[in-house]
N, CA, C and O atoms as a DFTB+ gen file, in Angstrom:
728 C
 N C O
     1  1      -8.092     108.190    -135.210
     2  2      -8.043     107.158    -136.228
     3  2      -7.682     105.828    -135.564
     4  3      -6.728     105.738    -134.791
     5  1      -8.456     104.817    -135.883
     6  2      -8.199     103.488    -135.339
     7  2      -7.205     102.747    -136.215
     8  3      -7.294     102.786    -137.442
     9  1      -6.264     102.078    -135.581
    10  2      -5.335     101.268    -136.370
    11  2      -5.616      99.795    -136.073
    12  3      -5.912      99.414    -134.941
    13  1      -5.517      99.010    -137.087
    14  2      -5.787      97.576    -136.950
    15  2      -4.658      96.916    -136.160
    16  3      -3.477      97.192    -136.373
    17  1      -5.055      96.045    -135.253
    18  2      -4.061      95.327    -134.458
    19  2      -3.478      94.197    -135.310
    20  3      -4.213      93.446    -135.951
    21  1      -2.178      94.091    -135.308
    22  2      -1.511      93.034    -136.078
    23  2      -1.516      91.754    -135.247
    24  3      -1.053      91.736    -134.107
    25  1      -2.042      90.695    -135.833
    26  2      -2.113      89.407    -135.154
    27  2      -0.821      88.623    -135.367
    28  3      -0.189      88.714    -136.419
    29  1      -0.450      87.869    -134.371
    30  2       0.719      87.004    -134.495
    31  2       0.405      85.865    -135.462
    32  3      -0.704      85.332    -135.444
    33  1       1.360      85.487    -136.298
    34  2       1.108      84.380    -137.238
    35  2       1.238      82.997    -136.595
    36  3       0.836      82.004    -137.202
    37  1       1.789      82.910    -135.384
    38  2       2.109      81.602    -134.804
    39  2       0.913      80.680    -134.595
    40  3       1.034      79.485    -134.863
    41  1      -0.238      81.171    -134.130
    42  2      -1.375      80.251    -134.007
    43  2      -1.786      79.655    -135.359
    44  3      -2.088      78.465    -135.447
    45  1      -1.798      80.480    -136.404
    46  2      -2.187      79.988    -137.728
    47  2      -1.134      79.029    -138.281
    48  3      -1.475      78.066    -138.968
    49  1       0.124      79.279    -137.990
    50  2       1.189      78.362    -138.429
    51  2       0.982      76.992    -137.796
    52  3       1.143      75.969    -138.462
    53  1       0.624      76.965    -136.510
    54  2       0.375      75.687    -135.829
    55  2      -0.810      74.955    -136.473
    56  3      -0.756      73.742    -136.676
    57  1      -1.866      75.687    -136.788
    58  2      -3.043      75.085    -137.424
    59  2      -2.693      74.545    -138.811
    60  3      -3.049      73.419    -139.157
    61  1      -1.996      75.357    -139.593
    62  2      -1.630      74.926    -140.949
    63  2      -0.672      73.739    -140.929
    64  3      -0.732      72.882    -141.810
    65  1       0.201      73.683    -139.941
    66  2       1.091      72.527    -139.810
    67  2       0.264      71.251    -139.679
    68  3       0.587      70.231    -140.288
    69  1      -0.796      71.310    -138.889
    70  2      -1.660      70.145    -138.693
    71  2      -2.271      69.704    -140.019
    72  3      -2.396      68.507    -140.275
    73  1      -2.649      70.649    -140.852
    74  2      -3.227      70.310    -142.158
    75  2      -2.159      69.732    -143.084
    76  3      -2.404      68.748    -143.781
    77  1      -0.977      70.344    -143.091
    78  2       0.067      69.925    -144.028
    79  2       0.735      68.607    -143.635
    80  3       1.374      67.974    -144.476
    81  1       0.601      68.184    -142.385
    82  2       1.200      66.911    -141.975
    83  2       0.329      65.727    -142.415
    84  3       0.805      64.594    -142.484
    85  1      -0.938      65.995    -142.707
    86  2      -1.860      64.912    -143.100
    87  2      -1.367      64.159    -144.336
    88  3      -1.340      62.929    -144.297
    89  1      -0.972      64.823    -145.434
    90  2      -0.494      64.056    -146.594
    91  2       0.730      63.190    -146.282
    92  3       0.889      62.112    -146.855
    93  1       1.581      63.651    -145.391
    94  2       2.758      62.855    -145.013
    95  2       2.301      61.567    -144.326
    96  3       2.776      60.479    -144.654
    97  1       1.383      61.697    -143.376
    98  2       0.872      60.517    -142.676
    99  2       0.163      59.588    -143.656
   100  3       0.350      58.372    -143.602
   101  1      -0.645      60.146    -144.544
   102  2      -1.388      59.333    -145.518
   103  2      -0.434      58.556    -146.421
   104  3      -0.629      57.361    -146.642
   105  1       0.580      59.213    -146.939
   106  2       1.548      58.532    -147.810
   107  2       2.252      57.407    -147.053
   108  3       2.430      56.313    -147.590
   109  1       2.647      57.668    -145.825
   110  2       3.292      56.620    -145.023
   111  2       2.345      55.440    -144.785
   112  3       2.760      54.282    -144.831
   113  1       1.080      55.742    -144.532
   114  2       0.112      54.665    -144.311
   115  2      -0.148      53.862    -145.579
   116  3      -0.343      52.648    -145.517
   117  1      -0.151      54.521    -146.707
   118  2      -0.440      53.833    -147.961
   119  2       0.735      52.998    -148.452
   120  3       0.538      51.892    -148.956
   121  1       1.948      53.511    -148.312
   122  2       3.104      52.823    -148.870
   123  2       3.886      52.010    -147.858
   124  3       4.758      51.226    -148.232
   125  1       3.587      52.185    -146.593
   126  2       4.106      51.368    -145.491
   127  2       5.615      51.105    -145.541
   128  3       6.032      49.950    -145.628
   129  1       6.420      52.137    -145.489
   130  2       7.867      51.888    -145.376
   131  2       8.171      51.300    -143.994
   132  3       7.291      51.231    -143.136
   133  1       9.400      50.884    -143.791
   134  2       9.775      50.344    -142.480
   135  2       9.418      51.338    -141.386
   136  3       9.576      52.547    -141.553
   137  1       8.946      50.828    -140.293
   138  2       8.601      51.603    -139.096
   139  2       7.467      52.599    -139.328
   140  3       7.335      53.552    -138.561
   141  1       6.646      52.411    -140.359
   142  2       5.569      53.363    -140.638
   143  2       4.614      53.543    -139.460
   144  3       4.207      54.677    -139.207
   145  1       4.229      52.489    -138.719
   146  2       3.276      52.747    -137.629
   147  2       3.863      53.651    -136.545
   148  3       3.182      54.532    -136.021
   149  1       5.119      53.423    -136.223
   150  2       5.767      54.233    -135.196
   151  2       5.898      55.688    -135.657
   152  3       5.606      56.613    -134.899
   153  1       6.334      55.882    -136.892
   154  2       6.492      57.240    -137.442
   155  2       5.138      57.943    -137.516
   156  3       5.013      59.103    -137.122
   157  1       4.126      57.238    -138.022
   158  2       2.791      57.844    -138.122
   159  2       2.231      58.176    -136.747
   160  3       1.623      59.231    -136.566
   161  1       2.428      57.296    -135.782
   162  2       1.950      57.565    -134.425
   163  2       2.590      58.808    -133.839
   164  3       1.916      59.634    -133.223
   165  1       3.891      58.937    -134.032
   166  2       4.605      60.114    -133.514
   167  2       4.150      61.382    -134.242
   168  3       3.918      62.411    -133.607
   169  1       4.023      61.313    -135.569
   170  2       3.557      62.483    -136.328
   171  2       2.139      62.875    -135.918
   172  3       1.817      64.059    -135.827
   173  1       1.295      61.871    -135.672
   174  2      -0.073      62.162    -135.246
   175  2      -0.077      62.853    -133.887
   176  3      -0.833      63.801    -133.675
   177  1       0.756      62.389    -132.975
   178  2       0.840      63.029    -131.660
   179  2       1.309      64.472    -131.801
   180  3       0.750      65.371    -131.173
   181  1       2.325      64.695    -132.615
   182  2       2.820      66.066    -132.830
   183  2       1.714      66.931    -133.418
   184  3       1.496      68.057    -132.971
   185  1       1.013      66.403    -134.424
   186  2      -0.083      67.157    -135.035
   187  2      -1.188      67.432    -134.012
   188  3      -1.762      68.521    -133.995
   189  1      -1.481      66.461    -133.174
   190  2      -2.512      66.638    -132.141
   191  2      -2.115      67.720    -131.146
   192  3      -2.957      68.496    -130.694
   193  1      -0.855      67.767    -130.813
   194  2      -0.386      68.789    -129.876
   195  2      -0.533      70.194    -130.455
   196  3      -0.706      71.158    -129.710
   197  1      -0.464      70.312    -131.781
   198  2      -0.656      71.636    -132.382
   199  2      -2.095      72.110    -132.212
   200  3      -2.363      73.309    -132.284
   201  1      -3.025      71.178    -131.988
   202  2      -4.413      71.575    -131.725
   203  2      -4.479      72.355    -130.415
   204  3      -5.156      73.379    -130.326
   205  1      -3.779      71.868    -129.413
   206  2      -3.701      72.591    -128.145
   207  2      -2.877      73.875    -128.330
   208  3      -3.261      74.941    -127.848
   209  1      -1.745      73.758    -129.030
   210  2      -0.814      74.872    -129.180
   211  2      -1.437      76.065    -129.885
   212  3      -1.234      77.201    -129.457
   213  1      -2.192      75.836    -130.957
   214  2      -2.753      76.979    -131.677
   215  2      -3.719      77.775    -130.802
   216  3      -3.719      79.006    -130.828
   217  1      -4.544      77.065    -130.026
   218  2      -5.460      77.762    -129.124
   219  2      -4.727      78.510    -128.024
   220  3      -5.060      79.649    -127.697
   221  1      -3.725      77.853    -127.460
   222  2      -2.923      78.483    -126.404
   223  2      -2.248      79.752    -126.920
   224  3      -2.309      80.802    -126.280
   225  1      -1.603      79.645    -128.089
   226  2      -0.904      80.799    -128.658
   227  2      -1.874      81.922    -129.022
   228  3      -1.581      83.098    -128.807
   229  1      -3.023      81.555    -129.570
   230  2      -3.994      82.587    -129.956
   231  2      -4.449      83.383    -128.733
   232  3      -4.580      84.605    -128.794
   233  1      -4.688      82.683    -127.625
   234  2      -5.107      83.387    -126.414
   235  2      -3.946      84.163    -125.795
   236  3      -4.096      85.329    -125.429
   237  1      -2.803      83.519    -125.681
   238  2      -1.630      84.121    -125.036
   239  2      -1.147      85.367    -125.799
   240  3      -0.793      86.375    -125.188
   241  1      -1.139      85.286    -127.123
   242  2      -0.645      86.387    -127.953
   243  2      -1.757      87.333    -128.390
   244  3      -1.535      88.245    -129.187
   245  1      -2.955      87.106    -127.858
   246  2      -4.119      87.904    -128.237
   247  2      -4.282      87.939    -129.754
   248  3      -4.455      88.996    -130.360
   249  1      -4.220      86.745    -130.347
   250  2      -4.274      86.625    -131.805
   251  2      -5.397      85.703    -132.258
   252  3      -5.238      84.946    -133.215
   253  1      -6.522      85.768    -131.576
   254  2      -7.689      84.987    -131.992
   255  2      -8.225      85.627    -133.263
   256  3      -8.493      86.828    -133.292
   257  1      -8.382      84.826    -134.319
   258  2      -8.849      85.368    -135.593
   259  2     -10.030      84.554    -136.110
   260  3     -10.229      83.406    -135.714
   261  1     -10.798      85.157    -136.989
   262  2     -11.915      84.469    -137.625
   263  2     -11.382      83.295    -138.438
   264  3     -11.952      82.204    -138.405
   265  1     -10.288      83.517    -139.168
   266  2      -9.694      82.437    -139.969
   267  2      -9.252      81.280    -139.076
   268  3      -9.437      80.115    -139.429
   269  1      -8.675      81.593    -137.936
   270  2      -8.246      80.551    -137.010
   271  2      -9.417      79.774    -136.451
   272  3      -9.366      78.547    -136.358
   273  1     -10.482      80.485    -136.077
   274  2     -11.681      79.812    -135.572
   275  2     -12.294      78.912    -136.634
   276  3     -12.875      77.875    -136.315
   277  1     -12.166      79.307    -137.891
   278  2     -12.706      78.526    -139.002
   279  2     -11.810      77.328    -139.324
   280  3     -12.296      76.210    -139.496
   281  1     -10.491      77.574    -139.405
   282  2      -9.569      76.518    -139.839
   283  2      -9.253      75.476    -138.765
   284  3      -8.993      74.319    -139.094
   285  1      -9.271      75.864    -137.497
   286  2      -8.904      74.924    -136.434
   287  2      -9.763      73.658    -136.449
   288  3      -9.203      72.562    -136.475
   289  1     -11.093      73.756    -136.434
   290  2     -11.875      72.515    -136.463
   291  2     -11.742      71.759    -137.785
   292  3     -11.850      70.533    -137.816
   293  1     -11.509      72.491    -138.876
   294  2     -11.305      71.817    -140.157
   295  2     -10.016      71.008    -140.112
   296  3      -9.984      69.866    -140.572
   297  1      -8.957      71.587    -139.562
   298  2      -7.679      70.872    -139.449
   299  2      -7.853      69.600    -138.622
   300  3      -7.307      68.551    -138.963
   301  1      -8.615      69.700    -137.534
   302  2      -8.868      68.519    -136.698
   303  2      -9.581      67.435    -137.495
   304  3      -9.193      66.267    -137.455
   305  1     -10.626      67.827    -138.219
   306  2     -11.426      66.848    -138.970
   307  2     -10.628      66.218    -140.093
   308  3     -10.736      65.015    -140.333
   309  1      -9.828      67.015    -140.783
   310  2      -9.004      66.484    -141.879
   311  2      -8.009      65.458    -141.332
   312  3      -7.848      64.381    -141.908
   313  1      -7.350      65.785    -140.239
   314  2      -6.376      64.879    -139.632
   315  2      -7.040      63.579    -139.189
   316  3      -6.620      62.494    -139.590
   317  1      -8.061      63.689    -138.374
   318  2      -8.692      62.502    -137.793
   319  2      -9.400      61.667    -138.851
   320  3      -9.213      60.451    -138.896
   321  1     -10.209      62.292    -139.703
   322  2     -10.980      61.507    -140.678
   323  2     -10.082      60.828    -141.702
   324  3     -10.367      59.703    -142.113
   325  1      -9.010      61.481    -142.121
   326  2      -8.092      60.850    -143.088
   327  2      -7.498      59.578    -142.517
   328  3      -7.473      58.543    -143.183
   329  1      -7.025      59.653    -141.299
   330  2      -6.404      58.484    -140.666
   331  2      -7.441      57.392    -140.424
   332  3      -7.177      56.218    -140.684
   333  1      -8.612      57.768    -139.931
   334  2      -9.637      56.756    -139.637
   335  2     -10.110      56.040    -140.899
   336  3     -10.337      54.830    -140.879
   337  1     -10.259      56.776    -141.987
   338  2     -10.664      56.141    -143.253
   339  2      -9.620      55.127    -143.691
   340  3      -9.966      54.038    -144.149
   341  1      -8.352      55.472    -143.555
   342  2      -7.300      54.519    -143.933
   343  2      -7.245      53.333    -142.966
   344  3      -6.937      52.215    -143.379
   345  1      -7.537      53.563    -141.702
   346  2      -7.616      52.435    -140.755
   347  2      -8.706      51.453    -141.189
   348  3      -8.530      50.241    -141.064
   349  1      -9.828      51.965    -141.698
   350  2     -10.899      51.085    -142.181
   351  2     -10.392      50.264    -143.362
   352  3     -10.617      49.056    -143.426
   353  1      -9.707      50.923    -144.298
   354  2      -9.212      50.202    -145.474
   355  2      -8.168      49.153    -145.103
   356  3      -7.972      48.182    -145.833
   357  1      -7.498      49.351    -143.964
   358  2      -6.502      48.389    -143.481
   359  2      -7.138      47.355    -142.542
   360  3      -6.450      46.501    -141.984
   361  1      -8.457      47.448    -142.380
   362  2      -9.230      46.542    -141.527
   363  2      -8.769      46.572    -140.066
   364  3      -8.767      45.547    -139.384
   365  1      -8.388      47.741    -139.607
   366  2      -7.980      47.918    -138.213
   367  2      -9.150      48.344    -137.334
   368  3      -9.142      48.112    -136.125
   369  1     -10.158      48.970    -137.945
   370  2     -11.360      49.394    -137.232
   371  2     -12.561      49.200    -138.147
   372  3     -12.417      49.041    -139.359
   373  1     -13.741      49.217    -137.551
   374  2     -14.957      49.037    -138.331
   375  2     -15.387      50.344    -138.995
   376  3     -15.223      51.429    -138.436
   377  1     -15.931      50.213    -140.180
   378  2     -16.418      51.375    -140.913
   379  2     -17.533      52.093    -140.153
   380  3     -17.647      53.315    -140.242
   381  1     -18.358      51.351    -139.404
   382  2     -19.467      51.958    -138.689
   383  2     -18.988      53.059    -137.741
   384  3     -19.601      54.124    -137.676
   385  1     -17.916      52.818    -137.016
   386  2     -17.382      53.827    -136.093
   387  2     -16.997      55.091    -136.847
   388  3     -17.302      56.201    -136.409
   389  1     -16.337      54.923    -137.961
   390  2     -15.877      56.071    -138.747
   391  2     -17.059      56.806    -139.379
   392  3     -17.078      58.036    -139.419
   393  1     -18.036      56.059    -139.867
   394  2     -19.229      56.694    -140.432
   395  2     -19.947      57.539    -139.388
   396  3     -20.368      58.659    -139.675
   397  1     -20.088      57.008    -138.188
   398  2     -20.751      57.771    -137.119
   399  2     -19.961      59.035    -136.810
   400  3     -20.536      60.120    -136.718
   401  1     -18.646      58.903    -136.650
   402  2     -17.826      60.067    -136.297
   403  2     -17.849      61.138    -137.381
   404  3     -18.023      62.319    -137.084
   405  1     -17.677      60.734    -138.621
   406  2     -17.645      61.718    -139.709
   407  2     -19.015      62.352    -139.911
   408  3     -19.117      63.570    -140.059
   409  1     -20.066      61.539    -139.920
   410  2     -21.405      62.100    -140.127
   411  2     -21.824      63.004    -138.975
   412  3     -22.497      64.011    -139.200
   413  1     -21.448      62.673    -137.768
   414  2     -21.728      63.537    -136.619
   415  2     -21.065      64.891    -136.821
   416  3     -21.670      65.933    -136.569
   417  1     -19.810      64.868    -137.281
   418  2     -19.094      66.131    -137.495
   419  2     -19.739      66.969    -138.592
   420  3     -19.791      68.195    -138.489
   421  1     -20.226      66.319    -139.635
   422  2     -20.906      67.041    -140.718
   423  2     -22.203      67.666    -140.192
   424  3     -22.498      68.828    -140.470
   425  1     -22.963      66.891    -139.438
   426  2     -24.227      67.398    -138.883
   427  2     -23.971      68.569    -137.940
   428  3     -24.642      69.598    -138.028
   429  1     -23.006      68.416    -137.041
   430  2     -22.712      69.493    -136.093
   431  2     -22.181      70.718    -136.828
   432  3     -22.497      71.847    -136.453
   433  1     -21.385      70.510    -137.859
   434  2     -20.928      71.640    -138.676
   435  2     -22.105      72.387    -139.283
   436  3     -22.110      73.617    -139.333
   437  1     -23.101      71.642    -139.741
   438  2     -24.316      72.266    -140.289
   439  2     -25.080      73.034    -139.235
   440  3     -25.530      74.153    -139.483
   441  1     -25.233      72.438    -138.044
   442  2     -25.933      73.108    -136.944
   443  2     -25.192      74.391    -136.564
   444  3     -25.813      75.434    -136.355
   445  1     -23.872      74.309    -136.475
   446  2     -23.094      75.506    -136.128
   447  2     -23.223      76.592    -137.199
   448  3     -23.260      77.780    -136.880
   449  1     -23.291      76.184    -138.466
   450  2     -23.458      77.150    -139.557
   451  2     -24.815      77.836    -139.472
   452  3     -24.914      79.052    -139.641
   453  1     -25.858      77.057    -139.211
   454  2     -27.191      77.643    -139.072
   455  2     -27.207      78.602    -137.883
   456  3     -27.724      79.715    -137.975
   457  1     -26.636      78.157    -136.776
   458  2     -26.587      79.011    -135.587
   459  2     -25.820      80.300    -135.883
   460  3     -26.244      81.384    -135.480
   461  1     -24.697      80.182    -136.583
   462  2     -23.896      81.370    -136.917
   463  2     -24.686      82.326    -137.801
   464  3     -24.582      83.543    -137.646
   465  1     -25.474      81.788    -138.724
   466  2     -26.281      82.658    -139.590
   467  2     -27.355      83.389    -138.799
   468  3     -27.883      84.408    -139.246
   469  1     -27.679      82.858    -137.611
   470  2     -28.656      83.500    -136.725
   471  2     -27.964      84.329    -135.644
   472  3     -28.610      84.812    -134.714
   473  1     -26.640      84.490    -135.774
   474  2     -25.881      85.293    -134.823
   475  2     -25.529      84.566    -133.541
   476  3     -25.140      85.197    -132.557
   477  1     -25.659      83.269    -133.538
   478  2     -25.346      82.468    -132.351
   479  2     -24.024      81.739    -132.545
   480  3     -23.689      81.323    -133.654
   481  1     -23.283      81.588    -131.463
   482  2     -22.051      80.816    -131.490
   483  2     -22.232      79.651    -130.527
   484  3     -22.545      79.845    -129.353
   485  1     -22.034      78.448    -131.031
   486  2     -22.133      77.256    -130.187
   487  2     -20.731      76.684    -130.055
   488  3     -20.211      76.056    -130.977
   489  1     -20.136      76.908    -128.913
   490  2     -18.789      76.408    -128.668
   491  2     -18.828      74.936    -128.285
   492  3     -19.864      74.403    -127.886
   493  1     -17.681      74.299    -128.417
   494  2     -17.572      72.892    -128.028
   495  2     -17.777      72.768    -126.523
   496  3     -17.255      73.560    -125.738
   497  1     -18.539      71.765    -126.145
   498  2     -18.753      71.487    -124.729
   499  2     -17.663      70.565    -124.193
   500  3     -16.809      70.092    -124.942
   501  1     -17.705      70.319    -122.905
   502  2     -16.680      69.498    -122.265
   503  2     -16.702      68.060    -122.787
   504  3     -15.647      67.437    -122.908
   505  1     -17.872      67.529    -123.094
   506  2     -17.953      66.150    -123.610
   507  2     -17.295      66.073    -124.988
   508  3     -16.593      65.108    -125.289
   509  1     -17.519      67.077    -125.814
   510  2     -16.868      67.121    -127.129
   511  2     -15.358      67.210    -127.004
   512  3     -14.627      66.619    -127.799
   513  1     -14.890      67.947    -126.009
   514  2     -13.441      68.045    -125.784
   515  2     -12.882      66.708    -125.301
   516  3     -11.780      66.318    -125.686
   517  1     -13.638      66.010    -124.463
   518  2     -13.201      64.677    -124.023
   519  2     -13.173      63.705    -125.196
   520  3     -12.270      62.876    -125.302
   521  1     -14.171      63.812    -126.082
   522  2     -14.203      62.956    -127.277
   523  2     -12.934      63.151    -128.095
   524  3     -12.297      62.188    -128.522
   525  1     -12.581      64.409    -128.303
   526  2     -11.380      64.712    -129.085
   527  2     -10.131      64.199    -128.383
   528  3      -9.252      63.627    -129.027
   529  1     -10.043      64.393    -127.085
   530  2      -8.878      63.922    -126.326
   531  2      -8.743      62.406    -126.427
   532  3      -7.645      61.887    -126.627
   533  1      -9.851      61.705    -126.291
   534  2      -9.805      60.240    -126.372
   535  2      -9.402      59.796    -127.773
   536  3      -8.651      58.833    -127.925
   537  1      -9.892      60.488    -128.796
   538  2      -9.455      60.162    -130.167
   539  2      -7.966      60.384    -130.336
   540  3      -7.291      59.601    -131.004
   541  1      -7.445      61.451    -129.735
   542  2      -6.025      61.773    -129.864
   543  2      -5.145      60.789    -129.093
   544  3      -3.930      60.754    -129.291
   545  1      -5.750      59.995    -128.220
   546  2      -5.043      58.904    -127.550
   547  2      -5.258      57.597    -128.312
   548  3      -4.323      56.818    -128.496
   549  1      -6.487      57.365    -128.750
   550  2      -6.833      56.107    -129.419
   551  2      -6.106      55.935    -130.750
   552  3      -5.613      54.847    -131.049
   553  1      -6.038      56.977    -131.536
   554  2      -5.442      56.853    -132.873
   555  2      -3.955      56.520    -132.811
   556  3      -3.533      55.589    -133.498
   557  1      -3.129      57.227    -132.027
   558  2      -1.728      56.802    -131.933
   559  2      -1.596      55.392    -131.345
   560  3      -0.687      54.645    -131.706
   561  1      -2.506      55.041    -130.444
   562  2      -2.461      53.686    -129.877
   563  2      -2.676      52.640    -130.967
   564  3      -2.033      51.591    -130.962
   565  1      -3.588      52.931    -131.905
   566  2      -3.792      51.998    -133.022
   567  2      -2.540      51.903    -133.885
   568  3      -2.174      50.819    -134.340
   569  1      -1.887      53.038    -134.109
   570  2      -0.619      52.997    -134.845
   571  2       0.413      52.161    -134.090
   572  3       1.017      51.248    -134.653
   573  1       0.607      52.481    -132.814
   574  2       1.645      51.799    -132.034
   575  2       1.348      50.315    -131.865
   576  3       2.269      49.510    -131.724
   577  1       0.076      49.950    -131.878
   578  2      -0.296      48.540    -131.778
   579  2       0.202      47.702    -132.944
   580  3       0.301      46.479    -132.839
   581  1       0.518      48.360    -134.059
   582  2       1.033      47.645    -135.232
   583  2       2.499      47.243    -135.079
   584  3       2.950      46.270    -135.684
   585  1       3.233      47.997    -134.270
   586  2       4.664      47.697    -134.152
   587  2       5.097      47.371    -132.727
   588  3       6.168      46.799    -132.526
   589  1       4.298      47.719    -131.754
   590  2       4.643      47.452    -130.357
   591  2       3.595      46.515    -129.759
   592  3       2.931      46.846    -128.777
   593  1       3.465      45.355    -130.365
   594  2       2.386      44.438    -130.005
   595  2       2.556      43.797    -128.632
   596  3       1.646      43.121    -128.154
   597  1       3.702      43.997    -127.991
   598  2       3.909      43.433    -126.662
   599  2       3.179      44.237    -125.585
   600  3       3.093      43.806    -124.435
   601  1       2.658      45.398    -125.958
   602  2       1.835      46.214    -125.064
   603  2       0.422      46.282    -125.643
   604  3       0.256      46.112    -126.851
   605  1      -0.600      46.525    -124.820
   606  2      -1.990      46.476    -125.318
   607  2      -2.440      47.736    -126.063
   608  3      -3.572      48.186    -125.887
   609  1      -1.574      48.298    -126.883
   610  2      -1.931      49.511    -127.616
   611  2      -3.144      49.300    -128.515
   612  3      -4.027      50.155    -128.581
   613  1      -3.188      48.158    -129.209
   614  2      -4.282      47.900    -130.148
   615  2      -5.626      47.922    -129.426
   616  3      -6.585      48.516    -129.920
   617  1      -5.702      47.285    -128.272
   618  2      -6.955      47.246    -127.510
   619  2      -7.322      48.637    -126.988
   620  3      -8.483      49.041    -127.049
   621  1      -6.334      49.361    -126.479
   622  2      -6.587      50.727    -125.998
   623  2      -7.126      51.585    -127.145
   624  3      -8.091      52.329    -126.973
   625  1      -6.501      51.475    -128.300
   626  2      -6.937      52.257    -129.456
   627  2      -8.325      51.873    -129.931
   628  3      -9.156      52.740    -130.203
   629  1      -8.578      50.578    -130.031
   630  2      -9.862      50.091    -130.526
   631  2     -11.008      50.523    -129.618
   632  3     -11.985      51.114    -130.076
   633  1     -10.879      50.224    -128.327
   634  2     -11.951      50.556    -127.391
   635  2     -12.013      52.059    -127.119
   636  3     -13.088      52.599    -126.860
   637  1     -10.876      52.727    -127.175
   638  2     -10.883      54.183    -127.043
   639  2     -11.654      54.839    -128.172
   640  3     -12.386      55.806    -127.961
   641  1     -11.482      54.300    -129.383
   642  2     -12.211      54.845    -130.522
   643  2     -13.716      54.672    -130.327
   644  3     -14.488      55.594    -130.590
   645  1     -14.133      53.491    -129.864
   646  2     -15.564      53.270    -129.635
   647  2     -16.086      54.158    -128.504
   648  3     -17.232      54.606    -128.554
   649  1     -15.270      54.415    -127.494
   650  2     -15.672      55.349    -126.440
   651  2     -15.857      56.743    -127.035
   652  3     -16.791      57.456    -126.670
   653  1     -14.972      57.128    -127.946
   654  2     -15.110      58.440    -128.589
   655  2     -16.376      58.499    -129.440
   656  3     -16.975      59.565    -129.577
   657  1     -16.791      57.369    -130.013
   658  2     -18.050      57.324    -130.772
   659  2     -19.224      57.614    -129.835
   660  3     -20.100      58.419    -130.153
   661  1     -19.232      56.949    -128.676
   662  2     -20.318      57.167    -127.705
   663  2     -20.344      58.623    -127.242
   664  3     -21.406      59.243    -127.202
   665  1     -19.184      59.165    -126.894
   666  2     -19.118      60.561    -126.465
   667  2     -19.512      61.506    -127.602
   668  3     -20.108      62.557    -127.367
   669  1     -19.179      61.127    -128.816
   670  2     -19.509      61.923    -129.988
   671  2     -21.027      62.045    -130.143
   672  3     -21.549      63.131    -130.394
   673  1     -21.718      60.934    -129.993
   674  2     -23.175      60.955    -130.110
   675  2     -23.805      61.779    -128.986
   676  3     -24.735      62.551    -129.219
   677  1     -23.296      61.609    -127.782
   678  2     -23.813      62.359    -126.642
   679  2     -23.586      63.859    -126.835
   680  3     -24.490      64.665    -126.613
   681  1     -22.376      64.222    -127.250
   682  2     -22.079      65.650    -127.435
   683  2     -22.876      66.226    -128.599
   684  3     -23.218      67.408    -128.580
   685  1     -23.179      65.418    -129.613
   686  2     -24.023      65.901    -130.715
   687  2     -25.396      66.291    -130.178
   688  3     -25.955      67.320    -130.559
   689  1     -25.926      65.463    -129.298
   690  2     -27.202      65.795    -128.670
   691  2     -27.121      67.095    -127.889
   692  3     -28.047      67.906    -127.925
   693  1     -26.015      67.293    -127.182
   694  2     -25.821      68.541    -126.432
   695  2     -25.781      69.754    -127.355
   696  3     -26.402      70.775    -127.062
   697  1     -25.052      69.651    -128.470
   698  2     -24.986      70.748    -129.428
   699  2     -26.379      71.108    -129.919
   700  3     -26.769      72.275    -129.930
   701  1     -27.115      70.092    -130.321
   702  2     -28.438      70.328    -130.884
   703  2     -29.365      70.950    -129.844
   704  3     -30.139      71.850    -130.169
   705  1     -29.297      70.484    -128.605
   706  2     -30.136      71.051    -127.541
   707  2     -29.747      72.506    -127.254
   708  3     -30.622      73.349    -127.056
   709  1     -28.436      72.808    -127.230
   710  2     -28.018      74.199    -127.000
   711  2     -28.498      75.101    -128.124
   712  3     -28.890      76.244    -127.887
   713  1     -28.467      74.591    -129.343
   714  2     -28.915      75.371    -130.494
   715  2     -30.424      75.613    -130.404
   716  3     -30.891      76.735    -130.601
   717  1     -31.170      74.572    -130.109
   718  2     -32.638      74.696    -130.040
   719  2     -33.075      75.587    -128.892
   720  3     -34.091      76.274    -128.988
   721  1     -32.310      75.581    -127.802
   722  2     -32.690      76.367    -126.618
   723  2     -32.185      77.805    -126.662
   724  3     -32.475      78.594    -125.763
   725  1     -31.436      78.145    -127.695
   726  2     -30.904      79.523    -127.733
   727  2     -31.707      80.417    -128.658
   728  3     -31.393      81.598    -128.802
């Protein structure tokens, strides 16, 4: 008789933390209490680190799950897109950058769904991982640029975001080519 292996809850807790921290960041961005940019930047960094942590824990504890594979990219998109949309409303970045990033993610999600229905798995490539890493640097930099203006955080964040847009488009092409060639 086969017994089901019990998975550790820690990877899923890390993923869910990333989702649950989004409303806190959004409320701080909307109501702007004292030191909101610094607090939001720190919370975003902590949430970003859980993206690495959940994957590390899932592999280390042998707790890779279907739910985790499904929720991890959703948690990333919810975190990043929520903040970027609010940055647009605060006129900190252009809407075009955010539209490209969000629409690319929707398209790639669709491609991955079609591939999955055909029994194919298209994992993130190295360019997509670099895009995410640059976003995880650019977004806190935009936050910190609001309160630490004596350092070039705003410029790093702004141009980093546009670099992530370029990498996003390139990696989208890679996803589509891998799907078509498989």
